[in-house]
Each structure stands twice: as structure tokens, then as C-alpha cells.
C-alpha positions in Angstrom: -22.4 173.7 28.6 -18.7 174.6 28.4 -19.7 177.7 26.1 -22.1 178.8 28.9 -19.2 178.5 31.4 -17.5 181.4 29.6 -20.3 183.7 30.8 -20.4 182.5 34.5 -19.0 184.5 37.5 -15.1 184.0 38.0 -14.2 182.9 41.6 -10.6 182.7 42.7 -10.2 179.9 45.3 -7.0 180.5 47.4 -5.3 177.3 48.7 -4.7 178.5 52.1 -1.9 177.0 54.0 -0.6 174.2 51.8 0.1 172.2 55.0 -3.4 172.3 56.0 -6.7 171.1 54.5 -6.9 174.0 52.0 -5.7 172.2 48.9 -8.0 169.2 49.8 -11.1 171.3 50.1 -10.2 173.3 47.0 -9.7 170.4 44.9 -12.9 168.9 45.9 -14.6 172.1 45.1 -13.1 172.3 41.8 -14.1 168.8 41.1 -17.9 169.5 42.3 -20.1 169.2 39.2 -22.7 171.4 40.9 -20.4 174.2 41.2 -19.3 174.0 37.8 -22.8 175.2 36.8 -22.6 178.2 39.1 -19.1 179.6 38.6 -16.0 179.3 36.7 -13.6 178.4 39.7 -9.8 179.1 39.4 -7.5 178.0 42.1 -4.8 180.4 43.3 -1.6 179.1 44.9 0.9 176.5 44.2 0.2 174.0 41.4 2.2 171.5 43.5 0.1 171.9 46.6 -3.2 171.7 44.5 -1.9 168.5 42.8 -0.8 167.0 46.2 -4.3 167.8 47.7 -6.1 166.2 44.8 -4.1 163.1 44.9 -4.6 162.5 48.7 -8.6 162.9 48.0 -8.4 160.4 45.2 -9.3 162.9 42.7 -8.0 162.3 39.0 -7.6 166.0 38.3 -5.2 167.5 35.8 -4.0 170.8 37.0 -3.6 173.4 34.1 -1.5 176.6 34.9 -2.8 179.7 33.4 -1.5 183.2 33.5 -3.0 186.7 33.6 -5.3 185.9 30.7 -8.2 183.9 31.4 -8.4 181.1 28.8 -11.5 179.4 27.9 -12.3 176.5 30.2 -11.2 173.1 29.3 -14.1 170.9 28.1 -12.7 168.0 30.2 -14.2 168.5 33.7 -11.1 166.6 35.0 -9.1 169.7 34.0 -8.9 172.5 36.7 -7.2 175.8 36.4 -4.8 177.5 38.6 -2.9 180.8 38.9 0.3 179.3 40.0 2.4 181.0 42.6 5.2 178.7 42.0 6.8 178.9 45.5 7.5 175.2 45.6 7.9 172.2 43.3 6.4 169.0 43.4 9.8 167.2 44.2 10.4 169.5 47.1 6.7 170.1 48.6 6.8 167.0 51.0 9.8 168.1 52.8 9.4 171.8 52.5 5.8 171.8 53.6 4.9 168.6 55.6 1.4 168.0 56.3 -0.1 169.4 59.5 3.0 171.4 60.3 3.5 175.0 61.0 6.4 176.3 58.9 7.6 179.6 57.4 7.7 178.0 53.8 4.1 177.3 54.1 3.2 180.5 55.6 5.1 182.4 52.6 3.2 180.2 50.1 -0.1 181.3 51.9 0.8 184.9 51.7 1.7 184.7 48.0 -1.7 183.2 47.1 -3.5 185.8 48.9 -1.7 188.6 47.4 -2.0 187.2 43.7 -5.8 186.5 44.4 -6.2 190.2 45.6 -4.5 191.4 42.4 -6.6 189.2 40.3 -9.6 190.6 41.8 -8.5 194.2 41.4 -7.6 193.7 37.8 -10.9 192.2 36.9 -9.4 188.7 36.2 -11.8 187.2 38.8 -15.0 188.5 40.1 -14.4 187.5 43.7 -12.2 185.4 45.9 -13.1 182.5 48.2 -10.4 181.8 50.5 -9.2 178.6 52.3 -7.9 178.8 55.7 -4.4 179.9 56.8 -2.4 179.4 60.0 -1.6 182.5 61.8 1.7 180.8 63.3 3.0 180.1 59.8 2.3 183.5 58.2 4.0 185.1 61.3 7.0 182.7 60.9 7.1 184.1 57.1 7.2 187.5 58.3 3.8 188.7 58.0 3.2 191.8 60.0 -0.8 191.5 60.3 -2.6 189.6 62.8 -4.6 187.4 60.2 -6.2 186.9 56.9 -8.7 189.9 57.3 -5.9 192.3 58.2 -3.8 191.1 55.5 -6.6 191.7 52.9 -7.0 195.3 54.3 -3.2 195.9 53.9 -3.1 194.7 50.3 -6.2 196.7 49.2 -5.5 199.8 51.2 -9.0 199.3 53.2 -8.7 201.0 56.8 -10.8 198.8 58.9 -12.0 195.5 57.2 -14.1 193.1 59.3 -16.3 190.3 59.2 -19.8 189.5 58.4 -21.2 186.1 58.8 -24.1 184.9 56.6 -26.0 182.0 57.9 -29.5 180.7 57.1 -30.3 184.3 55.4 -29.1 186.1 58.6 -26.1 188.6 58.7 -24.1 188.5 62.2 -21.7 191.3 62.8 -19.2 191.9 65.7 -18.4 194.7 67.8 -15.1 192.9 68.9 -13.6 189.7 67.8 -10.1 188.5 68.6 -9.7 189.6 72.1 -10.4 188.0 75.5 -14.0 188.2 76.9 -12.9 190.4 79.7 -11.2 192.6 77.3 -14.2 192.6 74.8 -16.5 194.1 77.8 -14.0 196.9 78.4 -14.1 197.6 74.7 -17.8 198.1 74.7 -17.7 201.9 74.5 -20.1 204.4 73.2 -17.7 205.3 70.3 -17.1 201.7 69.4 -20.5 200.5 69.7 -21.7 203.6 67.6 -19.2 202.8 64.9 -20.2 199.1 64.8 -23.8 199.9 64.4 -23.2 202.3 61.6 -21.0 199.9 59.8 -23.4 197.0 60.2 -26.3 199.0 58.8 -24.1 200.2 55.8 -23.2 196.5 55.1 -26.8 195.3 55.2 -27.6 198.0 52.8 -24.7 197.0 50.4 -25.2 193.2 50.5 -28.8 193.0 51.5 -31.8 192.5 49.4 -34.1 194.6 51.7 -34.5 198.4 51.0 -34.9 199.0 54.7 -33.1 196.2 56.6 -33.5 196.1 60.3 -30.4 195.5 62.5 -31.0 193.9 66.1 -28.4 194.8 68.7 -27.7 191.9 71.0 -27.5 192.3 74.8 -24.4 190.9 76.6 -25.8 190.0 80.2 -28.3 187.5 81.2 -31.9 188.6 80.5 -30.4 191.7 78.8 -29.2 192.8 82.2 -32.6 193.1 83.9 -32.4 196.8 84.1 -29.0 196.8 85.7 -29.5 193.9 88.2 -27.3 191.6 86.0 -24.7 194.3 84.6 -25.2 197.8 83.3 -23.8 197.4 79.7 -27.2 197.4 78.4 -28.5 200.5 80.3 -25.3 202.4 80.1 -23.9 201.8 76.7 -25.9 199.5 74.2 -29.4 201.1 74.8 -28.1 204.7 74.3 -26.1 203.6 71.4 -29.4 202.2 69.7 -31.4 205.3 70.6 -28.7 207.4 69.0 -28.7 205.2 65.8 -32.4 205.5 65.6 -32.1 209.3 66.0 -29.8 209.2 62.9 -32.5 207.4 61.1 -31.0 203.9 61.3 -33.5 201.1 61.7 -32.1 199.6 64.6 -33.8 197.7 67.8 -32.4 196.4 71.0 -30.6 195.4 73.1 -32.2 192.1 72.8 -31.3 189.2 75.1 -28.7 187.0 73.1 -30.6 183.8 73.9 -33.4 185.1 71.7 -32.1 187.6 69.1 -30.4 184.9 66.9 -33.3 182.7 66.7 -35.6 185.7 66.0 -33.2 186.8 63.4 -33.0 183.3 61.7 -36.7 183.4 61.6 -36.7 186.6 59.6 -37.5 189.3 62.0 -34.2 191.0 61.7 -31.9 191.2 58.6 -28.8 191.3 60.7 -27.6 191.0 64.4 -24.8 193.0 66.1 -23.1 190.5 68.5 -20.4 192.0 70.8 -17.6 189.4 71.3 -16.3 186.4 69.2 -18.1 183.5 70.5 -21.5 185.2 70.9 -21.8 185.4 67.1 -19.9 182.4 66.2 -21.7 179.9 68.5 -25.0 181.0 67.3 -24.1 180.6 63.6 -22.2 177.4 63.9 -24.6 175.8 66.1 -27.5 176.5 63.7 -25.3 175.4 60.4 -21.6 174.8 60.9 -20.9 173.9 57.3 -23.3 176.7 56.0 -21.8 179.6 57.8 -19.9 181.7 55.3 -17.5 184.7 56.3 -17.8 187.8 54.2 -15.3 190.4 54.6 -16.9 193.9 54.6 -14.8 197.1 54.1 -12.8 195.9 51.3 -13.1 197.3 47.6 -13.1 193.8 46.3 -15.5 190.8 47.0 -14.2 188.2 49.5 -15.8 185.3 51.0 -14.3 182.6 53.1 -14.7 179.3 54.9 -15.1 179.9 58.7 -12.9 177.1 59.9 -9.3 176.5 60.5 -6.4 174.5 58.7 -7.4 171.3 60.8 -3.6 170.2 60.9 -4.8 167.1 62.8 -6.5 165.6 59.5 -4.4 167.4 56.9 -3.1 165.1 54.2 -5.7 162.2 54.9 -8.3 163.4 52.4 -11.1 163.3 55.1 -11.7 166.9 55.1 -15.3 168.1 54.6 -15.3 170.7 51.8 -19.0 171.8 52.4 -18.0 175.3 53.8 -15.7 175.9 50.8 -18.6 175.1 48.4 -20.9 177.5 50.3 -18.2 180.2 50.4 -18.1 179.9 46.5 -21.9 180.0 46.3 -22.0 183.0 48.6 -19.4 184.8 46.3 -21.5 184.1 43.3 -24.6 185.3 45.1 -22.8 188.6 45.7 -21.2 189.1 42.4 -24.2 191.4 41.2 -23.5 193.8 44.0 -19.7 194.3 43.2 -20.5 197.8 42.0 -22.1 198.6 45.5 -19.2 197.1 47.1 -16.6 199.3 45.4 -18.8 202.5 45.8 -19.1 201.9 49.5 -15.5 201.1 50.4 -13.4 202.5 47.6 -12.4 205.5 49.7 -11.2 205.5 53.3 -12.6 205.2 56.0 -14.0 201.8 55.3 -15.6 199.0 57.2 -16.0 198.7 60.9 
């Protein structure tokens, strides 16, 4: 089995914010015997943070620091590997990065792990990265100039407009807007933005999908799809015309379809993807169907990145109680998409990229 592991896809698992549950869920994923048969998993971050995470989870793991050469995996399943950012020592981590606390040191450690993981993916040391959650306040305290994880990855890779694709139950969900208020999201539903979102979603479906002619459904925003304008005119004024323009360009797009039906229909296999228009519209549908199984894939990057879709859970960090199923599914999604890495690079190696 260990010889076979040399040929498995290599996935780099960033620890996320070391004061959150990231080190715990990564430690549990590294210890998962099922994942050992799917991928060669290598942690990326502070070795001290990974050791602390494994300890609070009661895992008897030995953390082996590796460098830019991917040495053969240790035959002992209790030995796990890490690309060590070495921003903190075992002696100082408890004081420098206390569990469940926002802090600049923790934010800087999270940033260092992301940067190292990106460089490992760009150099080919790892085939993909699967990221644990970071805390926005902590990375801002550390001096990050970007809003969050996705924006940081775009800056590090030179990608102009990376964005999010959810994968859940075989369905891919896209977003016209995300981290803005609902009122602002409706204001942002312009013809130009919706046209671009449809184009980018269709492109991502071709890159990441199995269907030669994937169908994208565009969700409505108003009850009953607006009822011809009686409940709002976004469908008649913006969304419907955008769908017609996309179809005229040869894209296989339908809609707008009422949001209380379109996600169910997509999950039943009628559509390969759904374009939602504001954060909670897509998030609620995905997480209600399968919270732990919802995986975030960043589209628009020249590298392959998947992620858990939950936060740092400061309230339970350090207790060993964190559920790692989402981390496990993020790794499995990365493995599933490794065969399309060439398509990913070809699609987004040159600007403009993504949504």
C-alpha cells in the first residue's frame, strides 16, 4: 500500500487559522485511513499548530517536517507530513495563538500557510490544495489587504477575478454576488454583471464538469419568479433578457426559474449547475441538502483549490469536538478534479479569469 501511495494525487491541506478548528480537522483528515487510499495528504502550516491540534483530538500522530522535496511517505500511518511555515514554536503557541481568539499572530500564520500552499501548487509539489478556514479579523490584523481567502488566492496567483463554485450532491452552484447585503445584491443585478456571471458559470461547467453540453439554470430572485412583474421586475428586466442573450451566444442556459424549485430540480439531475444571485440563496440550498458534504471550489485560478465551507468555530476550538467531514470531502473533491488540472490551467492561465 505504501508503494501505491507514491502514485496517488498529492493534496496540500492548509491549517487555516491556528486559533480555530483548522488544525484539528486537518489532523483528523490526515489520520483518516480512508483518505490514505485516495490521496497523499500533506499539511501546510505551523508544525506546532498541527501537533497541538492532534493532541487535543487525542490522536497519537508524529508530525514529520518535509521541505520542497516530497520524500516517500512513511510506512507508519501515525506519521504525518507537513510543509512547515515555522511562524511559532511549541513553547510559545499557547500564549501567542490562544484557542478561539482573534489575533495578528494567528492571522500571519494563516497567511503564511496560504502562500506556501500556493507556491507548492504552482511548482507541482502538490497537485491541489484543500484549505481549512481562516478568520477575516485575524488576517486583517496581520495586515492582509484582501477581503478573504478567495481574494488572497487571486492576488497570489495573479488571477483577476476568482470566485466560488459550490459542489453538492452532483450539482454545481454559482453566485452573481456574495459578500454584500441583500439590498446591495439586488442593486448589483445589472445586465453586465449577470451576463458575465452566466458566461463564467458556463465556462466552469465545461472545465469541471463531465457533461459535454452542461445545462445552466438561472435562478429567479422574486417569489414565483416575479409573476410577470407583479412581485418584482428583476426577472423581466434583467434575468430573462440575460438568459436570451446567452442562448443567442450558443450557451445552454434556461430560466429564470423560481428559487424554491430550481435547486431541487438541479439536485435531481435536470441541470448541471444553478446560478444563484446572492449569498444565502445558494448557501441555504446547498447546506440544507448536505451541510458537511458541500465543498467550495475556487474557479478562475490557475491552480486547483477546494475548501471546507464553514468557519473557524472559535467557540469550540481547542476542545477536540470539531467535525472533520467537510475537510474530508474537500480532499476528495480535490482528488476528483486532479485529472482536469490541465483544463483548469488552460482556462485561467491568462487574464481575464473567473467571474
